[in-house]
PyMOL CGO cylinders between C-alpha atoms (Angstrom):
from pymol import cmd
from pymol.cgo import CYLINDER

trace = [
    CYLINDER, 0.00, 0.00, 0.00, 1.48, 3.36, -1.01, 0.3, 1, 1, 1, 1, 1, 1,
    CYLINDER, 1.48, 3.36, -1.01, 1.44, 6.25, 1.41, 0.3, 1, 1, 1, 1, 1, 1,
    CYLINDER, 1.44, 6.25, 1.41, 0.13, 9.32, -0.40, 0.3, 1, 1, 1, 1, 1, 1,
    CYLINDER, 0.13, 9.32, -0.40, 0.27, 12.87, 0.82, 0.3, 1, 1, 1, 1, 1, 1,
    CYLINDER, 0.27, 12.87, 0.82, -3.10, 14.57, 0.94, 0.3, 1, 1, 1, 1, 1, 1,
    CYLINDER, -3.10, 14.57, 0.94, -4.83, 17.35, 2.84, 0.3, 1, 1, 1, 1, 1, 1,
    CYLINDER, -4.83, 17.35, 2.84, -8.30, 18.67, 3.50, 0.3, 1, 1, 1, 1, 1, 1,
    CYLINDER, -8.30, 18.67, 3.50, -8.40, 22.43, 3.05, 0.3, 1, 1, 1, 1, 1, 1,
    CYLINDER, -8.40, 22.43, 3.05, -10.99, 25.14, 3.52, 0.3, 1, 1, 1, 1, 1, 1,
    CYLINDER, -10.99, 25.14, 3.52, -11.33, 27.66, 0.70, 0.3, 1, 1, 1, 1, 1, 1,
    CYLINDER, -11.33, 27.66, 0.70, -14.13, 30.23, 0.37, 0.3, 1, 1, 1, 1, 1, 1,
    CYLINDER, -14.13, 30.23, 0.37, -16.19, 28.50, 3.05, 0.3, 1, 1, 1, 1, 1, 1,
    CYLINDER, -16.19, 28.50, 3.05, -16.03, 25.09, 1.34, 0.3, 1, 1, 1, 1, 1, 1,
    CYLINDER, -16.03, 25.09, 1.34, -13.88, 22.06, 2.10, 0.3, 1, 1, 1, 1, 1, 1,
    CYLINDER, -13.88, 22.06, 2.10, -11.81, 20.19, -0.49, 0.3, 1, 1, 1, 1, 1, 1,
    CYLINDER, -11.81, 20.19, -0.49, -9.66, 17.05, -0.34, 0.3, 1, 1, 1, 1, 1, 1,
    CYLINDER, -9.66, 17.05, -0.34, -6.47, 17.73, -2.31, 0.3, 1, 1, 1, 1, 1, 1,
    CYLINDER, -6.47, 17.73, -2.31, -3.34, 15.88, -3.49, 0.3, 1, 1, 1, 1, 1, 1,
    CYLINDER, -3.34, 15.88, -3.49, -0.24, 17.31, -5.20, 0.3, 1, 1, 1, 1, 1, 1,
    CYLINDER, -0.24, 17.31, -5.20, -0.71, 17.66, -8.95, 0.3, 1, 1, 1, 1, 1, 1,
    CYLINDER, -0.71, 17.66, -8.95, -4.50, 17.56, -8.71, 0.3, 1, 1, 1, 1, 1, 1,
    CYLINDER, -4.50, 17.56, -8.71, -6.73, 20.04, -10.58, 0.3, 1, 1, 1, 1, 1, 1,
    CYLINDER, -6.73, 20.04, -10.58, -9.77, 21.52, -8.79, 0.3, 1, 1, 1, 1, 1, 1,
    CYLINDER, -9.77, 21.52, -8.79, -12.67, 23.81, -9.69, 0.3, 1, 1, 1, 1, 1, 1,
    CYLINDER, -12.67, 23.81, -9.69, -13.30, 26.20, -6.78, 0.3, 1, 1, 1, 1, 1, 1,
    CYLINDER, -13.30, 26.20, -6.78, -15.37, 29.36, -6.25, 0.3, 1, 1, 1, 1, 1, 1,
    CYLINDER, -15.37, 29.36, -6.25, -13.89, 32.54, -7.76, 0.3, 1, 1, 1, 1, 1, 1,
    CYLINDER, -13.89, 32.54, -7.76, -10.53, 33.60, -6.30, 0.3, 1, 1, 1, 1, 1, 1,
    CYLINDER, -10.53, 33.60, -6.30, -8.92, 37.05, -6.52, 0.3, 1, 1, 1, 1, 1, 1,
    CYLINDER, -8.92, 37.05, -6.52, -5.49, 35.77, -7.63, 0.3, 1, 1, 1, 1, 1, 1,
    CYLINDER, -5.49, 35.77, -7.63, -4.71, 36.52, -11.31, 0.3, 1, 1, 1, 1, 1, 1,
    CYLINDER, -4.71, 36.52, -11.31, -4.31, 33.65, -13.79, 0.3, 1, 1, 1, 1, 1, 1,
    CYLINDER, -4.31, 33.65, -13.79, -0.95, 31.82, -13.94, 0.3, 1, 1, 1, 1, 1, 1,
    CYLINDER, -0.95, 31.82, -13.94, 0.03, 32.99, -10.43, 0.3, 1, 1, 1, 1, 1, 1,
    CYLINDER, 0.03, 32.99, -10.43, 0.45, 30.95, -7.27, 0.3, 1, 1, 1, 1, 1, 1,
    CYLINDER, 0.45, 30.95, -7.27, -1.11, 31.50, -3.86, 0.3, 1, 1, 1, 1, 1, 1,
    CYLINDER, -1.11, 31.50, -3.86, -0.85, 29.85, -0.45, 0.3, 1, 1, 1, 1, 1, 1,
    CYLINDER, -0.85, 29.85, -0.45, -3.79, 28.28, 1.38, 0.3, 1, 1, 1, 1, 1, 1,
    CYLINDER, -3.79, 28.28, 1.38, -3.14, 28.22, 5.13, 0.3, 1, 1, 1, 1, 1, 1,
    CYLINDER, -3.14, 28.22, 5.13, -6.52, 26.84, 6.22, 0.3, 1, 1, 1, 1, 1, 1,
    CYLINDER, -6.52, 26.84, 6.22, -5.53, 23.16, 6.43, 0.3, 1, 1, 1, 1, 1, 1,
    CYLINDER, -5.53, 23.16, 6.43, -8.01, 21.07, 8.43, 0.3, 1, 1, 1, 1, 1, 1,
    CYLINDER, -8.01, 21.07, 8.43, -6.32, 17.67, 8.05, 0.3, 1, 1, 1, 1, 1, 1,
    CYLINDER, -6.32, 17.67, 8.05, -2.90, 16.61, 6.81, 0.3, 1, 1, 1, 1, 1, 1,
    CYLINDER, -2.90, 16.61, 6.81, -1.70, 13.11, 5.92, 0.3, 1, 1, 1, 1, 1, 1,
    CYLINDER, -1.70, 13.11, 5.92, 2.02, 12.71, 5.19, 0.3, 1, 1, 1, 1, 1, 1,
    CYLINDER, 2.02, 12.71, 5.19, 3.90, 9.40, 5.01, 0.3, 1, 1, 1, 1, 1, 1,
    CYLINDER, 3.90, 9.40, 5.01, 1.02, 7.56, 6.66, 0.3, 1, 1, 1, 1, 1, 1,
    CYLINDER, 1.02, 7.56, 6.66, 0.85, 9.96, 9.61, 0.3, 1, 1, 1, 1, 1, 1,
    CYLINDER, 0.85, 9.96, 9.61, -2.49, 11.76, 9.90, 0.3, 1, 1, 1, 1, 1, 1,
    CYLINDER, -2.49, 11.76, 9.90, -2.69, 15.10, 11.72, 0.3, 1, 1, 1, 1, 1, 1,
    CYLINDER, -2.69, 15.10, 11.72, -6.12, 16.51, 12.53, 0.3, 1, 1, 1, 1, 1, 1,
    CYLINDER, -6.12, 16.51, 12.53, -6.30, 20.22, 13.30, 0.3, 1, 1, 1, 1, 1, 1,
    CYLINDER, -6.30, 20.22, 13.30, -8.18, 21.82, 16.17, 0.3, 1, 1, 1, 1, 1, 1,
    CYLINDER, -8.18, 21.82, 16.17, -9.56, 23.53, 14.06, 0.3, 1, 1, 1, 1, 1, 1,
    CYLINDER, -9.56, 23.53, 14.06, -6.49, 24.09, 11.83, 0.3, 1, 1, 1, 1, 1, 1,
    CYLINDER, -6.49, 24.09, 11.83, -3.17, 22.23, 11.51, 0.3, 1, 1, 1, 1, 1, 1,
    CYLINDER, -3.17, 22.23, 11.51, -0.44, 24.63, 12.63, 0.3, 1, 1, 1, 1, 1, 1,
    CYLINDER, -0.44, 24.63, 12.63, 2.60, 25.32, 10.44, 0.3, 1, 1, 1, 1, 1, 1,
    CYLINDER, 2.60, 25.32, 10.44, 1.08, 23.64, 7.39, 0.3, 1, 1, 1, 1, 1, 1,
    CYLINDER, 1.08, 23.64, 7.39, 0.03, 25.10, 4.06, 0.3, 1, 1, 1, 1, 1, 1,
    CYLINDER, 0.03, 25.10, 4.06, -0.98, 24.16, 0.55, 0.3, 1, 1, 1, 1, 1, 1,
    CYLINDER, -0.98, 24.16, 0.55, 0.41, 25.97, -2.50, 0.3, 1, 1, 1, 1, 1, 1,
    CYLINDER, 0.41, 25.97, -2.50, -1.85, 26.27, -5.53, 0.3, 1, 1, 1, 1, 1, 1,
    CYLINDER, -1.85, 26.27, -5.53, -1.51, 27.78, -9.00, 0.3, 1, 1, 1, 1, 1, 1,
    CYLINDER, -1.51, 27.78, -9.00, -4.44, 29.47, -10.76, 0.3, 1, 1, 1, 1, 1, 1,
    CYLINDER, -4.44, 29.47, -10.76, -4.90, 27.96, -14.24, 0.3, 1, 1, 1, 1, 1, 1,
    CYLINDER, -4.90, 27.96, -14.24, -7.93, 29.95, -15.42, 0.3, 1, 1, 1, 1, 1, 1,
    CYLINDER, -7.93, 29.95, -15.42, -10.99, 31.94, -14.42, 0.3, 1, 1, 1, 1, 1, 1,
    CYLINDER, -10.99, 31.94, -14.42, -14.25, 30.97, -16.09, 0.3, 1, 1, 1, 1, 1, 1,
    CYLINDER, -14.25, 30.97, -16.09, -18.01, 31.08, -15.72, 0.3, 1, 1, 1, 1, 1, 1,
    CYLINDER, -18.01, 31.08, -15.72, -20.50, 28.25, -15.59, 0.3, 1, 1, 1, 1, 1, 1,
    CYLINDER, -20.50, 28.25, -15.59, -23.25, 27.61, -18.11, 0.3, 1, 1, 1, 1, 1, 1,
    CYLINDER, -23.25, 27.61, -18.11, -26.11, 30.09, -18.01, 0.3, 1, 1, 1, 1, 1, 1,
    CYLINDER, -26.11, 30.09, -18.01, -29.10, 29.25, -15.83, 0.3, 1, 1, 1, 1, 1, 1,
    CYLINDER, -29.10, 29.25, -15.83, -32.49, 30.63, -16.76, 0.3, 1, 1, 1, 1, 1, 1,
    CYLINDER, -32.49, 30.63, -16.76, -34.52, 31.89, -13.82, 0.3, 1, 1, 1, 1, 1, 1,
    CYLINDER, -34.52, 31.89, -13.82, -38.16, 32.54, -14.70, 0.3, 1, 1, 1, 1, 1, 1,
    CYLINDER, -38.16, 32.54, -14.70, -40.80, 34.19, -12.55, 0.3, 1, 1, 1, 1, 1, 1,
    CYLINDER, -40.80, 34.19, -12.55, -44.49, 34.09, -13.29, 0.3, 1, 1, 1, 1, 1, 1,
    CYLINDER, -44.49, 34.09, -13.29, -47.56, 35.57, -11.62, 0.3, 1, 1, 1, 1, 1, 1,
    CYLINDER, -47.56, 35.57, -11.62, -50.90, 34.23, -12.64, 0.3, 1, 1, 1, 1, 1, 1,
    CYLINDER, -50.90, 34.23, -12.64, -53.82, 36.45, -13.67, 0.3, 1, 1, 1, 1, 1, 1,
    CYLINDER, -53.82, 36.45, -13.67, -51.65, 39.55, -14.11, 0.3, 1, 1, 1, 1, 1, 1,
    CYLINDER, -51.65, 39.55, -14.11, -49.66, 38.75, -17.28, 0.3, 1, 1, 1, 1, 1, 1,
    CYLINDER, -49.66, 38.75, -17.28, -46.39, 39.16, -15.38, 0.3, 1, 1, 1, 1, 1, 1,
    CYLINDER, -46.39, 39.16, -15.38, -43.53, 37.11, -16.77, 0.3, 1, 1, 1, 1, 1, 1,
    CYLINDER, -43.53, 37.11, -16.77, -39.83, 37.71, -16.32, 0.3, 1, 1, 1, 1, 1, 1,
    CYLINDER, -39.83, 37.71, -16.32, -36.76, 35.70, -17.32, 0.3, 1, 1, 1, 1, 1, 1,
    CYLINDER, -36.76, 35.70, -17.32, -33.30, 36.35, -15.90, 0.3, 1, 1, 1, 1, 1, 1,
    CYLINDER, -33.30, 36.35, -15.90, -30.00, 34.61, -16.53, 0.3, 1, 1, 1, 1, 1, 1,
    CYLINDER, -30.00, 34.61, -16.53, -27.26, 33.77, -14.03, 0.3, 1, 1, 1, 1, 1, 1,
    CYLINDER, -27.26, 33.77, -14.03, -23.68, 32.59, -14.57, 0.3, 1, 1, 1, 1, 1, 1,
    CYLINDER, -23.68, 32.59, -14.57, -21.60, 31.68, -11.52, 0.3, 1, 1, 1, 1, 1, 1,
    CYLINDER, -21.60, 31.68, -11.52, -17.89, 32.48, -11.58, 0.3, 1, 1, 1, 1, 1, 1,
    CYLINDER, -17.89, 32.48, -11.58, -15.36, 29.76, -10.84, 0.3, 1, 1, 1, 1, 1, 1,
    CYLINDER, -15.36, 29.76, -10.84, -11.59, 29.32, -10.80, 0.3, 1, 1, 1, 1, 1, 1,
    CYLINDER, -11.59, 29.32, -10.80, -9.59, 26.29, -11.93, 0.3, 1, 1, 1, 1, 1, 1,
    CYLINDER, -9.59, 26.29, -11.93, -6.54, 25.67, -9.70, 0.3, 1, 1, 1, 1, 1, 1,
    CYLINDER, -6.54, 25.67, -9.70, -3.75, 23.12, -9.61, 0.3, 1, 1, 1, 1, 1, 1,
    CYLINDER, -3.75, 23.12, -9.61, -2.27, 21.96, -6.31, 0.3, 1, 1, 1, 1, 1, 1,
    CYLINDER, -2.27, 21.96, -6.31, 1.52, 22.28, -6.55, 0.3, 1, 1, 1, 1, 1, 1,
    CYLINDER, 1.52, 22.28, -6.55, 2.75, 21.47, -3.03, 0.3, 1, 1, 1, 1, 1, 1,
    CYLINDER, 2.75, 21.47, -3.03, 1.57, 20.41, 0.40, 0.3, 1, 1, 1, 1, 1, 1,
    CYLINDER, 1.57, 20.41, 0.40, 3.79, 21.40, 3.34, 0.3, 1, 1, 1, 1, 1, 1,
]
cmd.load_cgo(trace, "trace")
């Protein structure tokens, strides 16, 4: 059985399980494309078979990620309708998202 390094991180109020070299789609981040950033909110860290659970965060640990691209999801149509008054309205919504690659777990 191989011992893989992985971590559970918190990013924009959501939790993700990550491994080095993995690509993730996360909510929109402020970092420009092709730049790296550090995620210090590590909730759990597993290295060489040793699991460390944070209370609530693991101290002195971080995950480095690189932003690959910013994009938007497919358009959702949101329709409202009121009977007997001829009121109809259609709106569209596209959620922003960021594609990141995990480069290192420390």
